DSSP file (Angstrom, degrees, kcal/mol; ACC not computed):
  #  RESIDUE AA STRUCTURE BP1 BP2  ACC     N-H-->O    O-->H-N    N-H-->O    O-->H-N    TCO  KAPPA ALPHA  PHI   PSI    X-CA   Y-CA   Z-CA
    1    1 A M              0   0    0      0, 0.0     2,-0.4     0, 0.0    27,-0.0   0.000 360.0 360.0 360.0 155.3  160.7  -33.5   38.2
    2    2 A Y        +     0   0    0     26,-0.0     2,-0.3    49,-0.0    48,-0.1  -0.639 360.0 175.9 -84.2 132.9  158.6  -35.4   35.8
    3    3 A D        -     0   0    0     46,-0.4    29,-0.0    -2,-0.4    28,-0.0  -0.936  36.7 -84.4-134.2 154.7  158.8  -34.5   32.1
    4    4 A L        -     0   0    0     -2,-0.3     2,-0.3    45,-0.1    45,-0.2  -0.222  37.8-152.3 -57.1 145.2  157.2  -35.8   29.0
    5    5 A V        -     0   0    0     43,-2.5     2,-0.3     4,-0.1    45,-0.1  -0.875  13.9-149.2-119.5 158.8  158.8  -38.7   27.2
    6    6 A Y    >   -     0   0    0     -2,-0.3     3,-1.8    83,-0.1    83,-0.2  -0.854  38.1 -36.5-133.0 160.8  158.5  -39.4   23.6
    7    7 A F  T 3  S+     0   0    0     81,-1.8   132,-0.1    -2,-0.3     5,-0.1  -0.002 123.8  23.5  40.2 -88.9  158.4  -42.1   20.8
    8    8 A D  T 3  S+     0   0    0     -2,-0.2    -1,-0.3     4,-0.0     5,-0.1   0.252  80.6 134.5 -95.4  12.6  160.8  -44.8   21.8
    9    9 A H    X   -     0   0    0     -3,-1.8     3,-1.7     1,-0.1     4,-0.5  -0.439  60.4-128.4 -59.1 132.1  160.9  -44.4   25.6
   10   10 A P  G >  S+     0   0    0      0, 0.0     3,-1.0     0, 0.0     4,-0.2   0.779 103.5  64.6 -57.5 -30.3  160.6  -47.8   27.2
   11   11 A S  G >  S+     0   0    0      1,-0.2     3,-0.6     2,-0.2   124,-0.1   0.745  92.9  65.7 -66.7 -21.1  157.7  -46.7   29.5
   12   12 A L  G <  S+     0   0    0     -3,-1.7    -1,-0.2     1,-0.2    36,-0.1   0.681 107.6  37.2 -72.7 -22.9  155.5  -46.2   26.5
   13   13 A T  G <  S+     0   0    0     -3,-1.0     2,-0.4    -4,-0.5    -1,-0.2   0.239  99.1  96.6-117.0  14.1  155.4  -49.7   25.5
   14   14 A T  S <  S-     0   0    0     -3,-0.6     2,-0.6    -4,-0.2   121,-0.4  -0.856  77.3-118.5-100.2 136.1  155.3  -51.2   29.0
   15   15 A T        -     0   0    0     -2,-0.4   119,-0.2   119,-0.2   118,-0.1  -0.637  40.6-124.5 -76.8 119.7  152.2  -52.3   30.8
   16   16 A S        -     0   0    0    117,-3.1    37,-0.3    -2,-0.6     2,-0.3  -0.249  19.1-119.9 -66.5 148.0  152.1  -50.1   33.9
   17   17 A K  B     -a   53   0A   0     35,-2.2    37,-2.2     1,-0.1    52,-0.1  -0.598  30.2-100.7 -85.5 148.6  151.9  -51.6   37.3
   18   18 A E        -     0   0    0     -2,-0.3     2,-0.4    35,-0.2    -1,-0.1  -0.307  36.8-113.6 -63.3 151.7  149.1  -51.0   39.7
   19   19 A V        -     0   0    0     35,-0.3     2,-0.2     1,-0.1    -1,-0.1  -0.687  33.3-110.5 -85.5 137.5  149.7  -48.5   42.5
   20   20 A E    >   -     0   0    0     -2,-0.4     3,-2.5     1,-0.1    -1,-0.1  -0.462  43.8 -96.1 -65.0 135.3  149.7  -49.9   46.0
   21   21 A F  T 3  S+     0   0    0      1,-0.3    -1,-0.1    -2,-0.2     3,-0.1  -0.246 110.4  17.9 -51.5 129.1  146.7  -48.8   47.9
   22   22 A G  T 3  S+     0   0    0      1,-0.3    -1,-0.3    -3,-0.1    -2,-0.1   0.298  85.9 144.8  92.0 -11.9  147.6  -45.8   50.0
   23   23 A E    <   -     0   0    0     -3,-2.5     2,-0.9     1,-0.1    -1,-0.3  -0.364  55.5-119.1 -63.7 139.6  150.7  -44.9   48.1
   24   24 A D        +     0   0    0      1,-0.2    -1,-0.1    -3,-0.1     4,-0.1  -0.703  50.8 150.6 -87.0 109.1  151.2  -41.1   47.9
   25   25 A V     >  +     0   0    0     -2,-0.9     4,-2.4    84,-0.3     5,-0.2   0.040  34.9 114.8-120.5  23.1  151.1  -40.1   44.1
   26   26 A A  H  > S+     0   0    0      1,-0.2     4,-2.7     2,-0.2     5,-0.2   0.915  75.8  49.4 -61.7 -44.2  149.8  -36.6   44.7
   27   27 A D  H  > S+     0   0    0      2,-0.2     4,-2.4     1,-0.2    -1,-0.2   0.902 111.1  49.8 -65.1 -38.4  152.9  -34.9   43.5
   28   28 A L  H  > S+     0   0    0      2,-0.2     4,-2.5     1,-0.2    -1,-0.2   0.937 112.0  49.4 -63.2 -48.0  153.0  -37.0   40.3
   29   29 A I  H  X S+     0   0    0     -4,-2.4     4,-2.4     1,-0.2     5,-0.2   0.942 111.2  47.8 -60.5 -48.0  149.3  -36.2   39.7
   30   30 A E  H  X S+     0   0    0     -4,-2.7     4,-2.1     1,-0.2    -1,-0.2   0.924 111.7  49.9 -62.7 -41.1  149.8  -32.5   40.2
   31   31 A R  H  X S+     0   0    0     -4,-2.4     4,-2.2    -5,-0.2    -1,-0.2   0.906 110.0  52.0 -62.7 -39.5  152.8  -32.4   37.8
   32   32 A M  H  X S+     0   0    0     -4,-2.5     4,-2.0     1,-0.2    -2,-0.2   0.900 108.6  50.2 -63.0 -41.7  150.7  -34.3   35.2
   33   33 A F  H  X S+     0   0    0     -4,-2.4     4,-2.4     2,-0.2    -1,-0.2   0.886 109.1  53.0 -56.3 -44.4  147.9  -31.7   35.5
   34   34 A M  H  X S+     0   0    0     -4,-2.1     4,-3.1    -5,-0.2    -2,-0.2   0.911 109.3  47.9 -59.7 -45.3  150.6  -29.0   35.0
   35   35 A I  H  X S+     0   0    0     -4,-2.2     4,-2.0     1,-0.2     6,-0.2   0.895 110.7  51.2 -68.2 -40.6  151.8  -30.7   31.8
   36   36 A V  H  <>S+     0   0    0     -4,-2.0     5,-2.8     2,-0.2    -1,-0.2   0.910 113.9  44.6 -58.6 -44.4  148.2  -31.1   30.5
   37   37 A Q  H ><5S+     0   0    0     -4,-2.4     3,-1.3     3,-0.2    -2,-0.2   0.924 110.8  53.4 -63.1 -47.7  147.6  -27.4   31.1
   38   38 A E  H 3<5S+     0   0    0     -4,-3.1    -2,-0.2     1,-0.3    -1,-0.2   0.836 117.2  38.5 -60.2 -31.5  151.0  -26.3   29.6
   39   39 A H  T 3<5S-     0   0    0     -4,-2.0    -1,-0.3    -5,-0.2    -2,-0.2   0.337 105.9-122.9-103.5   8.2  150.2  -28.2   26.4
   40   40 A D  T < 5 +     0   0    0     -3,-1.3    -3,-0.2    -4,-0.2     2,-0.1   0.884  63.1 152.9  55.5  39.3  146.5  -27.4   26.2
   41   41 A A      < -     0   0    0     -5,-2.8    -1,-0.1    -6,-0.2     3,-0.1  -0.380  52.3-132.4 -97.8 173.7  145.9  -31.2   26.2
   42   42 A L  S    S-     0   0    0      1,-0.3    17,-3.4    -2,-0.1     2,-0.3   0.788  74.9 -17.2 -95.3 -34.8  143.1  -33.4   27.3
   43   43 A G  E     -B   58   0B   0     15,-0.3     2,-0.3    -7,-0.1    -1,-0.3  -0.952  49.4-151.7-161.4 177.6  144.8  -36.0   29.4
   44   44 A L  E     -B   57   0B   0     13,-2.2    13,-2.4    -2,-0.3     2,-0.3  -0.971  10.7-141.9-162.8 147.4  148.0  -37.8   30.3
   45   45 A A  E >   -B   56   0B   0     -2,-0.3     3,-2.3    11,-0.2     4,-0.3  -0.865  29.6-118.2-110.1 147.7  149.1  -41.2   31.6
   46   46 A A  G > >S+     0   0    0      9,-2.7     3,-2.2     7,-0.3     5,-2.0   0.820 112.1  62.3 -54.2 -34.5  151.8  -41.6   34.0
   47   47 A N  G > 5S+     0   0    0      1,-0.3     3,-1.0     6,-0.3    -1,-0.3   0.643  90.5  69.3 -68.5 -11.7  154.0  -43.6   31.6
   48   48 A Q  G < 5S+     0   0    0     -3,-2.3   -43,-2.5     1,-0.2    -1,-0.3   0.544 101.9  46.1 -80.1  -7.4  154.1  -40.5   29.4
   49   49 A V  G < 5S-     0   0    0     -3,-2.2   -46,-0.4    -4,-0.3    -1,-0.2   0.089 131.4 -96.1-116.8  22.5  156.2  -38.9   32.1
   50   50 A G  T < 5S+     0   0    0     -3,-1.0     2,-0.6     1,-0.2    -3,-0.2   0.589  90.3 120.6  80.5  15.9  158.4  -42.1   32.4
   51   51 A I      < -     0   0    0     -5,-2.0     2,-2.4    -6,-0.1    -2,-0.2  -0.923  52.4-154.5-113.1 106.8  156.5  -43.6   35.4
   52   52 A A        +     0   0    0     -2,-0.6   -35,-2.2    -5,-0.1     2,-0.3  -0.415  54.9 118.8 -79.3  63.8  155.2  -47.1   34.4
   53   53 A T  B    S-a   17   0A   0     -2,-2.4     2,-2.0   -37,-0.3    -7,-0.3  -0.967  76.7-101.3-131.6 148.5  152.3  -46.8   37.1
   54   54 A R  S    S+     0   0    0    -37,-2.2    15,-3.8    -2,-0.3     2,-0.4  -0.460  72.8 124.6 -78.0  76.0  148.5  -46.9   36.7
   55   55 A V  E     + C   0  68B   0     -2,-2.0    -9,-2.7    13,-0.2     2,-0.3  -0.999  30.5 175.5-135.0 134.4  147.7  -43.2   37.0
   56   56 A I  E     -BC  45  67B   0     11,-2.4    11,-2.1    -2,-0.4     2,-0.4  -0.935  12.0-160.6-131.5 157.3  145.8  -41.0   34.6
   57   57 A V  E     -BC  44  66B   0    -13,-2.4   -13,-2.2    -2,-0.3     2,-0.3  -0.992   7.9-174.0-131.7 146.0  144.6  -37.5   34.5
   58   58 A C  E     +BC  43  65B   0      7,-3.0     7,-2.2    -2,-0.4   -15,-0.3  -0.980  14.4 179.5-135.6 149.5  141.9  -35.8   32.3
   59   59 A N  E     + C   0  64B   0    -17,-3.4     2,-0.6    -2,-0.3     5,-0.2  -0.628  21.4 162.5-149.6  84.7  140.7  -32.3   31.9
   60   60 A V  E >  S- C   0  63B   0      3,-2.1     3,-2.0     1,-0.2    62,-0.1  -0.914  70.7 -28.9-111.2 112.5  137.9  -32.2   29.2
   61   61 A R  T 3  S-     0   0    0     -2,-0.6    -1,-0.2     1,-0.3     3,-0.1   0.921 127.9 -43.1  53.6  52.2  135.6  -29.3   28.9
   62   62 A G  T 3  S+     0   0    0      1,-0.2     2,-1.1    -3,-0.1    -1,-0.3   0.338 110.7 120.6  76.6  -5.1  135.9  -28.4   32.6
   63   63 A Q  E <   +C   60   0B   0     -3,-2.0    -3,-2.1     2,-0.0     2,-0.5  -0.777  40.5 175.1 -94.8  97.3  135.7  -32.0   33.8
   64   64 A R  E     +C   59   0B   0     -2,-1.1     2,-0.3    -5,-0.2    -5,-0.2  -0.892  11.0 139.1-109.7 128.3  139.0  -32.4   35.6
   65   65 A F  E     -C   58   0B   0     -7,-2.2    -7,-3.0    -2,-0.5     2,-0.3  -0.986  36.5-141.0-158.2 162.4  139.8  -35.7   37.5
   66   66 A E  E     -C   57   0B   0     -2,-0.3     2,-0.4    -9,-0.2    -9,-0.2  -0.838  13.0-160.1-116.5 157.2  142.5  -38.2   38.2
   67   67 A L  E     -C   56   0B   0    -11,-2.1   -11,-2.4    -2,-0.3     2,-0.5  -0.967   3.2-158.0-146.0 128.1  142.1  -41.9   38.4
   68   68 A I  E    S-CD  55 107B   0     39,-3.0    39,-1.2    -2,-0.4   -13,-0.2  -0.905  84.0  -1.4-102.4 131.0  144.5  -44.3   40.1
   69   69 A N  E    S-     0   0B   0    -15,-3.8    -1,-0.2    -2,-0.5   -14,-0.1   0.939  92.4-163.2  54.8  49.9  144.3  -47.9   39.0
   70   70 A P  E     -     0   0B   0      0, 0.0     2,-0.3     0, 0.0    36,-0.2  -0.277  12.8-176.0 -64.0 147.3  141.5  -47.1   36.5
   71   71 A E  E     - D   0 105B   0     34,-2.2    34,-2.7     0, 0.0     2,-0.5  -0.973  26.4-131.7-144.0 136.1  139.4  -49.8   35.0
   72   72 A I  E     + D   0 104B   0     -2,-0.3    32,-0.3    32,-0.2     3,-0.1  -0.737  26.4 176.5 -78.7 119.8  136.6  -49.6   32.4
   73   73 A I  E     +     0   0B   0     30,-3.0     2,-0.3    -2,-0.5    31,-0.2   0.518  66.9  17.6-108.5  -7.2  133.7  -51.6   33.9
   74   74 A K  E     - D   0 103B   0     29,-1.2    29,-2.7     2,-0.0     2,-0.4  -0.946  57.7-180.0-160.5 140.1  131.2  -51.0   31.1
   75   75 A A  E     + D   0 102B   0     -2,-0.3     2,-0.3    27,-0.2    27,-0.2  -0.989  26.6 129.1-144.4 136.3  131.4  -49.7   27.5
   76   76 A N  E     + D   0 101B   0     25,-2.3    25,-1.4    -2,-0.4    24,-0.4  -0.915  25.1  85.5-165.0-172.5  128.4  -49.3   25.2
   77   77 A F  E    S-     0   0B   0     -2,-0.3    -1,-0.1    23,-0.2    25,-0.0   0.792  98.7 -78.9  67.1  33.3  126.3  -47.2   22.9
   78   78 A G  E     -     0   0B   0     -3,-0.1    22,-2.6    21,-0.1    23,-0.4  -0.003  53.7 -85.4  76.8-179.1  128.4  -48.2   19.9
   79   79 A R  E     - D   0  99B   0     20,-0.3     2,-0.3    21,-0.1    20,-0.2  -0.877  28.6-161.8-128.5 160.6  131.8  -47.0   18.7
   80   80 A S  E     - D   0  98B   0     18,-2.2    18,-2.2    -2,-0.3     2,-0.6  -0.974  16.3-132.1-140.2 155.0  133.0  -44.2   16.5
   81   81 A K  E     + D   0  97B   0     -2,-0.3     2,-0.3    16,-0.2    16,-0.2  -0.934  38.3 157.6-113.8 119.1  136.2  -43.6   14.6
   82   82 A L  E     - D   0  96B   0     14,-2.1    14,-3.0    -2,-0.6     2,-0.2  -0.888  43.0 -90.1-135.4 162.5  137.8  -40.2   15.1
   83   83 A K  E     - D   0  95B   0     -2,-0.3     2,-0.4    12,-0.2    12,-0.2  -0.538  42.0-176.5 -75.5 145.5  141.2  -38.5   14.9
   84   84 A E  E     - D   0  94B   0     10,-2.0    10,-2.1    -2,-0.2     2,-0.2  -0.996  11.8-163.0-141.0 143.8  143.4  -38.4   17.9
   85   85 A G        -     0   0    0     -2,-0.4     2,-0.3     8,-0.2     8,-0.1  -0.682  10.2-150.0-115.7 177.8  146.8  -36.8   18.7
   86   86 A C    >   -     0   0    0      6,-0.4     3,-1.0     3,-0.4     6,-0.2  -0.977  19.4-138.2-151.8 132.3  149.1  -37.6   21.5
   87   87 A L  T 3  S+     0   0    0     -2,-0.3    -1,-0.1     1,-0.2   -43,-0.0   0.801 108.5  51.2 -67.0 -26.1  151.6  -35.6   23.5
   88   88 A S  T 3  S+     0   0    0      1,-0.3   -81,-1.8   -82,-0.1    -1,-0.2   0.657 118.4  38.4 -81.4 -13.5  154.2  -38.4   23.4
   89   89 A F  S X  S+     0   0    0     -3,-1.0     3,-2.1   -83,-0.2    -3,-0.4  -0.528  73.8 167.5-128.6  58.7  153.8  -38.7   19.5
   90   90 A P  T 3  S+     0   0    0      0, 0.0    -1,-0.1     0, 0.0    -2,-0.1   0.638  71.8  52.4 -57.7 -19.9  153.5  -35.1   18.5
   91   91 A E  T 3  S+     0   0    0     -3,-0.1     2,-0.5    -6,-0.0    -4,-0.1   0.505  97.1  82.8 -94.1  -0.6  153.9  -35.6   14.8
   92   92 A I    <   +     0   0    0     -3,-2.1     2,-0.5    -6,-0.2    -6,-0.4  -0.863  45.9 179.7-112.8 128.2  151.2  -38.3   14.5
   93   93 A I        +     0   0    0     -2,-0.5     2,-0.4    -8,-0.1    -8,-0.2  -0.997  17.8 179.3-116.8 132.1  147.4  -38.1   14.1
   94   94 A A  E     -D   84   0B   0    -10,-2.1   -10,-2.0    -2,-0.5     2,-0.6  -0.961  30.9-120.3-133.8 148.6  145.6  -41.3   13.8
   95   95 A K  E     -D   83   0B   0     -2,-0.4     2,-0.4   -12,-0.2   -12,-0.2  -0.792  37.6-173.7 -88.0 124.9  142.0  -42.4   13.5
   96   96 A K  E     -D   82   0B   0    -14,-3.0   -14,-2.1    -2,-0.6     2,-0.5  -0.947  23.1-132.4-125.9 141.9  141.1  -44.6   16.4
   97   97 A V  E     +D   81   0B   0     -2,-0.4     2,-0.3   -16,-0.2   -16,-0.2  -0.804  37.3 166.1 -91.0 129.9  137.9  -46.5   17.1
   98   98 A R  E     -D   80   0B   0    -18,-2.2   -18,-2.2    -2,-0.5     2,-0.1  -0.963  40.9 -94.9-141.3 154.4  136.6  -46.0   20.7
   99   99 A W  E     -D   79   0B   0     -2,-0.3   -20,-0.3   -20,-0.2    28,-0.1  -0.453  26.5-138.0 -64.3 143.9  133.4  -46.6   22.6
  100  100 A N  E    S+     0   0B   0    -22,-2.6    20,-1.6   -24,-0.4     2,-0.4   0.780  85.7  22.5 -77.7 -29.0  131.0  -43.7   22.7
  101  101 A R  E     +DE  76 119B   0    -25,-1.4   -25,-2.3   -23,-0.4     2,-0.3  -0.998  68.1 170.7-140.9 140.1  130.2  -44.2   26.4
  102  102 A I  E     -DE  75 118B   0     16,-2.6    16,-2.9    -2,-0.4     2,-0.5  -0.964  27.8-139.6-142.6 161.5  131.9  -45.9   29.3
  103  103 A V  E     -DE  74 117B   0    -29,-2.7   -30,-3.0    -2,-0.3   -29,-1.2  -0.992  30.5-177.9-118.0 121.9  131.8  -46.3   33.0
  104  104 A V  E     -DE  72 116B   0     12,-2.3    12,-2.9    -2,-0.5     2,-0.3  -0.927   5.2-170.8-123.6 144.9  135.2  -46.2   34.6
  105  105 A R  E     +DE  71 115B   0    -34,-2.7   -34,-2.2    -2,-0.4     2,-0.2  -0.955  24.2 114.1-133.8 156.1  136.2  -46.6   38.2
  106  106 A G  E     - E   0 114B   0      8,-2.3     8,-3.0    -2,-0.3     2,-0.3  -0.861  56.8 -65.0-179.7-144.2  139.3  -46.2   40.2
  107  107 A F  E     -DE  68 113B   0    -39,-1.2   -39,-3.0     6,-0.3     6,-0.2  -0.933  31.8-133.0-131.7 150.1  140.7  -43.9   43.1
  108  108 A D    >   -     0   0    0      4,-2.0     3,-1.8    -2,-0.3   -41,-0.1  -0.290  48.6 -84.2 -87.4-176.0  141.4  -40.2   43.5
  109  109 A K  T 3  S+     0   0    0      1,-0.3   -84,-0.3     2,-0.1   -83,-0.2   0.702 132.2  53.2 -64.8 -19.2  144.7  -39.0   45.0
  110  110 A N  T 3  S-     0   0    0      2,-0.1    -1,-0.3   -86,-0.1     3,-0.1   0.287 120.3-109.3 -97.9  11.1  143.2  -39.3   48.5
  111  111 A W    <   +     0   0    0     -3,-1.8     2,-0.4     1,-0.3    -2,-0.1   0.751  67.9 147.9  67.0  26.0  142.2  -43.0   47.8
  112  112 A N        -     0   0    0      1,-0.1    -4,-2.0     0, 0.0    -1,-0.3  -0.749  54.6-107.6 -86.2 140.7  138.6  -42.3   47.7
  113  113 A K  E     -E  107   0B   0     -2,-0.4     2,-0.3    -6,-0.2    -6,-0.3  -0.441  40.3-170.9 -67.2 139.0  136.7  -44.6   45.3
  114  114 A R  E     -E  106   0B   0     -8,-3.0    -8,-2.3    -2,-0.1     2,-0.4  -0.978  13.2-178.6-134.6 145.7  135.6  -42.9   42.2
  115  115 A E  E     -E  105   0B   0     -2,-0.3     2,-0.4   -10,-0.2   -10,-0.2  -0.987   7.7-170.5-141.0 131.7  133.2  -43.9   39.3
  116  116 A F  E     -E  104   0B   0    -12,-2.9   -12,-2.3    -2,-0.4     2,-0.6  -0.967  18.5-151.0-123.5 138.4  132.4  -41.9   36.2
  117  117 A R  E     -E  103   0B   0     -2,-0.4     2,-0.3   -14,-0.2   -14,-0.2  -0.960  34.5-178.0 -99.5 119.3  129.9  -42.3   33.5
  118  118 A L  E     +E  102   0B   0    -16,-2.9   -16,-2.6    -2,-0.6     2,-0.3  -0.861  16.3 177.8-124.1 149.7  131.5  -40.7   30.6
  119  119 A K  E >>  +E  101   0B   0     -2,-0.3     3,-0.9   -18,-0.2     4,-0.7  -0.943  51.7   0.0-142.5 167.0  130.5  -40.0   27.0
  120  120 A G  H 3> S-     0   0    0    -20,-1.6     4,-1.8    -2,-0.3     3,-0.3  -0.270 124.8  -2.6  59.2-135.9  132.0  -38.3   24.0
  121  121 A L  H 3> S+     0   0    0      1,-0.2     4,-3.0     2,-0.2    -1,-0.2   0.849 134.2  53.1 -59.7 -42.2  135.4  -36.6   24.3
  122  122 A A  H <> S+     0   0    0     -3,-0.9     4,-2.2     1,-0.2    -1,-0.2   0.887 110.1  48.7 -65.0 -36.9  135.8  -37.4   28.0
  123  123 A A  H  X S+     0   0    0     -4,-0.7     4,-2.1    -3,-0.3    -1,-0.2   0.899 112.1  49.8 -69.0 -40.1  135.1  -41.1   27.3
  124  124 A R  H  X S+     0   0    0     -4,-1.8     4,-3.0     2,-0.2    -2,-0.2   0.944 108.4  54.2 -62.8 -47.5  137.6  -41.0   24.4
  125  125 A C  H  X S+     0   0    0     -4,-3.0     4,-2.9     1,-0.2     5,-0.3   0.938 109.0  45.8 -52.3 -53.9  140.2  -39.4   26.7
  126  126 A V  H  X S+     0   0    0     -4,-2.2     4,-2.5     1,-0.2    -1,-0.2   0.905 112.1  50.5 -61.9 -37.9  140.0  -42.0   29.3
  127  127 A Q  H  X S+     0   0    0     -4,-2.1     4,-2.8     2,-0.2    -2,-0.2   0.939 111.2  50.5 -63.8 -44.3  140.2  -44.9   26.8
  128  128 A H  H  X S+     0   0    0     -4,-3.0     4,-1.6    -5,-0.2    -2,-0.2   0.949 112.8  45.0 -55.7 -50.1  143.3  -43.3   25.2
  129  129 A E  H  X S+     0   0    0     -4,-2.9     4,-1.9     2,-0.2    -1,-0.2   0.889 111.0  52.8 -65.8 -39.6  145.0  -42.9   28.5
  130  130 A I  H  X S+     0   0    0     -4,-2.5     4,-1.2    -5,-0.3    -1,-0.2   0.909 105.6  56.6 -62.7 -41.7  144.1  -46.5   29.7
  131  131 A D  H ><>S+     0   0    0     -4,-2.8     5,-3.4     1,-0.2     3,-0.5   0.910 104.0  52.8 -55.4 -40.2  145.6  -47.7   26.4
  132  132 A H  H ><5S+     0   0    0     -4,-1.6     3,-2.3     1,-0.3    -1,-0.2   0.932 104.9  54.6 -57.9 -44.9  148.8  -46.0   27.4
  133  133 A L  H 3<5S+     0   0    0     -4,-1.9  -117,-3.1     1,-0.3    -1,-0.3   0.773 108.3  49.7 -60.3 -23.9  148.8  -47.8   30.7
  134  134 A N  T <<5S-     0   0    0     -4,-1.2    -1,-0.3    -3,-0.5  -119,-0.2   0.256 124.0-104.6 -99.3   8.5  148.6  -51.0   28.8
  135  135 A G  T < 5S+     0   0    0     -3,-2.3     2,-0.5  -121,-0.4    -3,-0.2   0.678  77.8 135.8  78.2  18.4  151.5  -50.1   26.5
  136  136 A I      < -     0   0    0     -5,-3.4    -1,-0.3    -6,-0.2     2,-0.3  -0.858  29.5-179.4-102.5 128.7  149.2  -49.3   23.5
  137  137 A N        -     0   0    0     -2,-0.5   -51,-0.0    -3,-0.1  -124,-0.0  -0.762  40.1-114.7-122.4 170.1  150.0  -46.1   21.6
  138  138 A I              0   0    0     -2,-0.3   -43,-0.1     1,-0.2    -1,-0.1   0.690 360.0 360.0 -73.3 -18.4  148.5  -44.4   18.6
  139  139 A A              0   0    0   -132,-0.1    -1,-0.2   -47,-0.1   -46,-0.0   0.404 360.0 360.0 -97.1 360.0  151.7  -45.0   16.6
């Protein structure tokens, strides 16, 4: 089963690989959502459970979605610097500069194309999780 990894786990500093179109990652996504719920978190990237593959999940104020092979296609409306925490670095709170609004696209677990226009906390969550996929952490 997939469990959280912490601090110096190699998957946290690795650039995650794209998921091959059609690959079944539904079990991974469901486990990731369970971890988000268990920890009352906003989101999670697959490499935070030791799987260096491009999958994220978010659950922000009732907006629950997964993205396979996510990419930010537009970022605008300025940036803001706010405090963030991270499940893989539980002792650390860092101020991070993020775009206020983004457009992100990818696929859901059934390989349907998805595109979201996000602002505020949801936009921050996606940017944080995509950073993880690129091996970038708050610490």
